ZAVEXBA-460731 format. One line per field, with one value per residue (C-alpha): residue number from 0; chain; x, y, z negated. Coordinates in steps of 0.05 Angstrom, whole numbers, plus 5000, padded with zeros to 4 digits. Last residue first. Example, Ala and Ser with C-alpha at 12.3 -4.5 7.8 and 13.67 -1.06 7.14 Angstrom:
ZAVEXBA-460731
bamar <- (1, 0);
drenro <- (A, A);
c1 <- (5273, 5246);
c2 <- (4979, 4910);
c3 <- (4857, 4844);
//
This chain:
ZAVEXBA-460731
bamar <- (324, 323, 322, 321, 320, 319, 318, 317, 316, 315, 314, 313, 312, 311, 310, 309, 308, 307, 306, 305, 304, 303, 302, 301, 300, 299, 298, 297, 296, 295, 294, 293, 292, 291, 290, 289, 288, 287, 286, 285, 284, 283, 282, 281, 280, 279, 278, 277, 276, 275, 274, 273, 272, 271, 270, 269, 268, 267, 266, 265, 264, 263, 262, 261, 260, 259, 258, 257, 256, 255, 254, 253, 252, 251, 250, 249, 248, 247, 246, 245, 244, 243, 242, 241, 240, 239, 238, 237, 236, 235, 234, 233, 232, 231, 230, 229, 228, 227, 226, 225, 224, 223, 222, 221, 220, 219, 218, 217, 216, 215, 214, 213, 212, 211, 210, 209, 208, 207, 206, 205, 204, 203, 202, 201, 200, 199, 198, 197, 196, 195, 194, 193, 192, 191, 190, 189, 188, 187, 186, 185, 184, 183, 182, 181, 180, 179, 178, 177, 176, 175, 174, 173, 172, 171, 170, 169, 168, 167, 166, 165, 164, 163, 162, 161, 160, 159, 158, 157, 156, 155, 154, 153, 152, 151, 150, 149, 148, 147, 146, 145, 144, 143, 142, 141, 140, 139, 138, 137, 136, 135, 134, 133, 132, 131, 130, 129, 128, 127, 126, 125, 124, 123, 122, 121, 120, 119, 118, 117, 116, 115, 114, 113, 112, 111, 110, 109, 108, 107, 106, 105, 104, 103, 102, 101, 100, 99, 98, 97, 96, 95, 94, 93, 92, 91, 90, 89, 88, 87, 86, 85, 84, 83, 82, 81, 80, 79, 78, 77, 76, 75, 74, 73, 72, 71, 70, 69, 68, 67, 66, 65, 64, 63, 62, 61, 60, 59, 58, 57, 56, 55, 54, 53, 52, 51, 50, 49, 48, 47, 46, 45, 44, 43, 42, 41, 40, 39, 38, 37, 36, 35, 34, 33, 32, 31, 30, 29, 28, 27, 26, 25, 24, 23, 22, 21, 20, 19, 18, 17, 16, 15, 14, 13, 12, 11, 10, 9, 8, 7, 6, 5, 4, 3, 2, 1, 0);
drenro <- (A, A, A, A, A, A, A, A, A, A, A, A, A, A, A, A, A, A, A, A, A, A, A, A, A, A, A, A, A, A, A, A, A, A, A, A, A, A, A, A, A, A, A, A, A, A, A, A, A, A, A, A, A, A, A, A, A, A, A, A, A, A, A, A, A, A, A, A, A, A, A, A, A, A, A, A, A, A, A, A, A, A, A, A, A, A, A, A, A, A, A, A, A, A, A, A, A, A, A, A, A, A, A, A, A, A, A, A, A, A, A, A, A, A, A, A, A, A, A, A, A, A, A, A, A, A, A, A, A, A, A, A, A, A, A, A, A, A, A, A, A, A, A, A, A, A, A, A, A, A, A, A, A, A, A, A, A, A, A, A, A, A, A, A, A, A, A, A, A, A, A, A, A, A, A, A, A, A, A, A, A, A, A, A, A, A, A, A, A, A, A, A, A, A, A, A, A, A, A, A, A, A, A, A, A, A, A, A, A, A, A, A, A, A, A, A, A, A, A, A, A, A, A, A, A, A, A, A, A, A, A, A, A, A, A, A, A, A, A, A, A, A, A, A, A, A, A, A, A, A, A, A, A, A, A, A, A, A, A, A, A, A, A, A, A, A, A, A, A, A, A, A, A, A, A, A, A, A, A, A, A, A, A, A, A, A, A, A, A, A, A, A, A, A, A, A, A, A, A, A, A, A, A, A, A, A, A, A, A, A, A, A, A, A, A, A, A, A, A, A, A, A, A, A, A);
c1 <- (4365, 4325, 4299, 4372, 4375, 4316, 4349, 4413, 4375, 4334, 4263, 4221, 4172, 4177, 4181, 4210, 4248, 4285, 4322, 4358, 4427, 4464, 4409, 4446, 4511, 4477, 4446, 4514, 4547, 4491, 4482, 4420, 4453, 4415, 4375, 4310, 4320, 4301, 4235, 4212, 4230, 4186, 4130, 4133, 4098, 4127, 4107, 4108, 4068, 4078, 4027, 4065, 4080, 4141, 4143, 4207, 4223, 4285, 4336, 4403, 4437, 4430, 4355, 4321, 4247, 4240, 4183, 4193, 4145, 4157, 4117, 4114, 4157, 4199, 4211, 4178, 4207, 4172, 4217, 4207, 4258, 4243, 4296, 4332, 4390, 4456, 4511, 4510, 4532, 4600, 4611, 4587, 4614, 4685, 4745, 4732, 4725, 4771, 4816, 4818, 4831, 4892, 4916, 4913, 4957, 5009, 5006, 5018, 5078, 5108, 5099, 5047, 5068, 5120, 5118, 5161, 5160, 5169, 5134, 5112, 5055, 5019, 4951, 4978, 5032, 4984, 4934, 4989, 5020, 4952, 4937, 5004, 4987, 4918, 4946, 4947, 4911, 4910, 4858, 4826, 4751, 4746, 4799, 4754, 4705, 4631, 4569, 4494, 4462, 4432, 4411, 4434, 4383, 4390, 4358, 4283, 4270, 4233, 4277, 4258, 4220, 4281, 4316, 4389, 4439, 4501, 4549, 4523, 4526, 4598, 4619, 4593, 4626, 4695, 4732, 4780, 4785, 4726, 4750, 4719, 4714, 4736, 4728, 4745, 4739, 4766, 4750, 4702, 4685, 4655, 4648, 4645, 4624, 4639, 4618, 4661, 4653, 4580, 4554, 4525, 4576, 4631, 4608, 4631, 4579, 4564, 4496, 4479, 4534, 4607, 4635, 4686, 4720, 4780, 4842, 4894, 4895, 4820, 4829, 4877, 4831, 4772, 4811, 4833, 4760, 4732, 4754, 4723, 4662, 4639, 4628, 4589, 4568, 4598, 4652, 4727, 4753, 4814, 4847, 4833, 4835, 4829, 4821, 4824, 4802, 4824, 4780, 4810, 4834, 4763, 4712, 4636, 4597, 4540, 4504, 4516, 4542, 4614, 4650, 4653, 4620, 4657, 4635, 4690, 4678, 4694, 4661, 4607, 4595, 4588, 4539, 4497, 4490, 4469, 4484, 4448, 4392, 4441, 4484, 4427, 4455, 4472, 4548, 4549, 4567, 4634, 4628, 4695, 4741, 4814, 4819, 4859, 4893, 4909, 4919, 4918, 4930, 4927, 4974, 4974, 4942, 4912, 4836, 4829, 4890, 4860, 4793, 4823, 4870, 4811, 4779, 4844, 4856, 4786, 4790, 4857, 4894, 4953, 4993, 4976, 5007, 5009, 5017, 5023, 5000);
c2 <- (5666, 5697, 5756, 5777, 5786, 5834, 5876, 5883, 5902, 5958, 5953, 6017, 5994, 5922, 5915, 5983, 5985, 5922, 5965, 5915, 5925, 5887, 5835, 5775, 5798, 5804, 5735, 5707, 5734, 5711, 5638, 5601, 5596, 5630, 5591, 5627, 5691, 5739, 5703, 5721, 5793, 5795, 5761, 5818, 5863, 5933, 5995, 5960, 5955, 5907, 5862, 5798, 5743, 5723, 5657, 5629, 5567, 5529, 5564, 5530, 5489, 5423, 5436, 5493, 5509, 5578, 5611, 5682, 5722, 5797, 5834, 5910, 5962, 5976, 5902, 5844, 5779, 5713, 5656, 5591, 5545, 5480, 5429, 5387, 5345, 5383, 5374, 5448, 5467, 5436, 5403, 5458, 5513, 5488, 5478, 5405, 5389, 5411, 5457, 5415, 5353, 5387, 5405, 5331, 5314, 5365, 5342, 5270, 5290, 5329, 5269, 5268, 5265, 5223, 5215, 5251, 5241, 5166, 5126, 5072, 5022, 5056, 5061, 5078, 5125, 5161, 5173, 5197, 5244, 5275, 5286, 5320, 5367, 5380, 5403, 5361, 5368, 5311, 5258, 5272, 5284, 5358, 5349, 5299, 5355, 5344, 5339, 5334, 5312, 5347, 5300, 5320, 5312, 5268, 5301, 5296, 5370, 5430, 5487, 5553, 5525, 5487, 5552, 5533, 5520, 5481, 5541, 5566, 5501, 5487, 5559, 5562, 5494, 5518, 5451, 5425, 5351, 5334, 5271, 5266, 5204, 5172, 5104, 5093, 5021, 4989, 4929, 4968, 5030, 5024, 5092, 5103, 5154, 5168, 5219, 5229, 5268, 5252, 5257, 5195, 5192, 5197, 5180, 5150, 5153, 5112, 5077, 5085, 5085, 5063, 5076, 5121, 5122, 5168, 5149, 5160, 5085, 5089, 5141, 5097, 5037, 5077, 5097, 5025, 5002, 5057, 5021, 4953, 4979, 5021, 4962, 4981, 4919, 4879, 4852, 4838, 4897, 4884, 4951, 4991, 5067, 5092, 5166, 5205, 5277, 5318, 5376, 5435, 5463, 5470, 5423, 5425, 5364, 5353, 5286, 5218, 5199, 5195, 5233, 5300, 5367, 5429, 5494, 5542, 5587, 5660, 5684, 5728, 5675, 5617, 5654, 5683, 5615, 5578, 5510, 5445, 5470, 5502, 5440, 5393, 5327, 5262, 5267, 5291, 5363, 5386, 5454, 5488, 5523, 5505, 5430, 5377, 5312, 5241, 5187, 5111, 5078, 5008, 5000, 5012, 5081, 5113, 5117, 5122, 5167, 5216, 5216, 5228, 5281, 5318, 5323, 5350, 5400, 5429, 5435, 5472, 5451, 5414, 5376, 5306, 5257, 5194, 5122, 5070, 5000);
c3 <- (5096, 5155, 5114, 5105, 5181, 5176, 5122, 5162, 5226, 5194, 5167, 5162, 5217, 5239, 5314, 5333, 5267, 5290, 5340, 5384, 5414, 5360, 5351, 5381, 5347, 5279, 5290, 5309, 5246, 5200, 5219, 5242, 5310, 5366, 5417, 5402, 5363, 5420, 5430, 5360, 5372, 5434, 5397, 5346, 5397, 5398, 5359, 5292, 5228, 5169, 5135, 5151, 5200, 5242, 5278, 5308, 5349, 5369, 5323, 5327, 5272, 5309, 5309, 5271, 5267, 5235, 5197, 5171, 5128, 5125, 5071, 5080, 5115, 5054, 5048, 5009, 5034, 5050, 5071, 5110, 5143, 5179, 5189, 5241, 5215, 5204, 5255, 5270, 5200, 5185, 5252, 5299, 5254, 5267, 5221, 5211, 5285, 5341, 5303, 5240, 5283, 5313, 5244, 5228, 5287, 5266, 5193, 5215, 5256, 5198, 5152, 5096, 5024, 4990, 4915, 4865, 4790, 4797, 4743, 4791, 4783, 4841, 4807, 4738, 4762, 4809, 4753, 4707, 4758, 4774, 4700, 4691, 4748, 4717, 4651, 4588, 4521, 4470, 4456, 4524, 4526, 4545, 4599, 4635, 4651, 4644, 4687, 4674, 4739, 4799, 4856, 4925, 4980, 5042, 5102, 5115, 5123, 5094, 5072, 5038, 4979, 4954, 4933, 4929, 4873, 4895, 4893, 4827, 4789, 4809, 4803, 4731, 4717, 4734, 4742, 4690, 4705, 4749, 4785, 4854, 4896, 4961, 4994, 5067, 5089, 5152, 5196, 5241, 5201, 5132, 5098, 5024, 4972, 4899, 4847, 4785, 4720, 4704, 4633, 4601, 4546, 4597, 4668, 4734, 4789, 4851, 4848, 4774, 4722, 4718, 4649, 4614, 4546, 4557, 4518, 4572, 4587, 4594, 4648, 4688, 4679, 4704, 4766, 4778, 4774, 4820, 4883, 4871, 4834, 4893, 4940, 5003, 5042, 5099, 5054, 5054, 5092, 5135, 5123, 5061, 5054, 4983, 4969, 4905, 4892, 4832, 4809, 4772, 4838, 4862, 4892, 4890, 4912, 4962, 4961, 4993, 5061, 5084, 5141, 5105, 5120, 5098, 5064, 5041, 4981, 4996, 4932, 4966, 5019, 4970, 4926, 4983, 5016, 4953, 4982, 4997, 5044, 5093, 5098, 5118, 5095, 5130, 5129, 5057, 5039, 5010, 4977, 4970, 4921, 4938, 4946, 4910, 4932, 4911, 4963, 4961, 5028, 5059, 5119, 5194, 5188, 5250, 5245, 5169, 5166, 5215, 5180, 5111, 5137, 5169, 5100, 5072, 5128, 5124, 5049, 5049, 4985, 5015, 4963, 4989, 4939, 4981, 4961, 5017, 5000);
//
C-alpha cells in the first residue's frame, strides 16, 4: 500500500487528486489531506439546495462536487480527510466497516471512545465526527471520510443551512446531526498536525515524521483535471439534478414572487408574479432569463442592458437578481 500525506489545501485539487489516483494508481492507497474552507456536496445532490448561498459567498467558501454519493459536508483546516483506494475489490456491495475500522483503532489508541453508527457515521457519545462515502468502479473502491478535529462549528452550521421552502427536487438531501470535534475528547491536547501524524503512523505502521506526497507529474495531471472538471461551474453546479425554485420577496415596488424550473443548472422556465406595477409586460422579462445559468454573475451579465424598473417599478437590477436566490 502507498501512503500519501497530501499537503495541498485547495479543495478542487484535492477532489481531483482522488479521482485521478482512483483511475491511474497501480497499488492500494491511503491518503490524508485537508481543505481550506469548502462545502463538498454529494454526487447526486442539488448543490444550490444544500448551501446557504449568501453565507458561502460572503466568506469565500468554495463549493465542490465529489464523485461519491451521500450528503454535503463542511471542510476547513480543522478537519482531516482520509482516503482509501483499493484495487481488486472483494465485494459487490458498499462496505463502510472495512475502511473505518483502522481509523477507529487509531482514535481508540489515542484514548477516544468512538463507535460506528447508522449507515456511514463515526460517533463519540452519539455525536458525529466522521461521515463516510464510497464509490465502486470496475474492480476498484474509493472510500473517503471526514474527521472533525477542531473545525469551526459556526461555519459548519452556517454554510450548510438553507431555506428548504425555496427548492423542490428529488435530489438526495443532507441530514443534520449533532456533531463534535475529536479534540474535545482527547485525554491531552494536541494540534491537528500531530493528529495527522498519529493517524498516519497507526495506519501505515511507520513512525516516520516525513511521508512522500504526490509526484510532480501527478500534480500536473491533477491540475489538468481541476481545469477541465473540478474547477468548473458545470461540474459543481450544472451537474445538479433538475429542481424548482420559489421565492417571494417584499421590495419597494411590491411583492415579487419568482418561480423557476432549472435543469443542469440553467433556467428552463420562469414565472414572475406579484402586486407590483410596470410599464412593460413581465412576460418579456421572464423570456430573457430562459437559458441563463441560475448563478449571480451570469444573471447580472444577461440583464446588464435591461432596465428592471421598466418591468417592476422601483426595483433595480441588483434587487431583482437577489429575488432569484
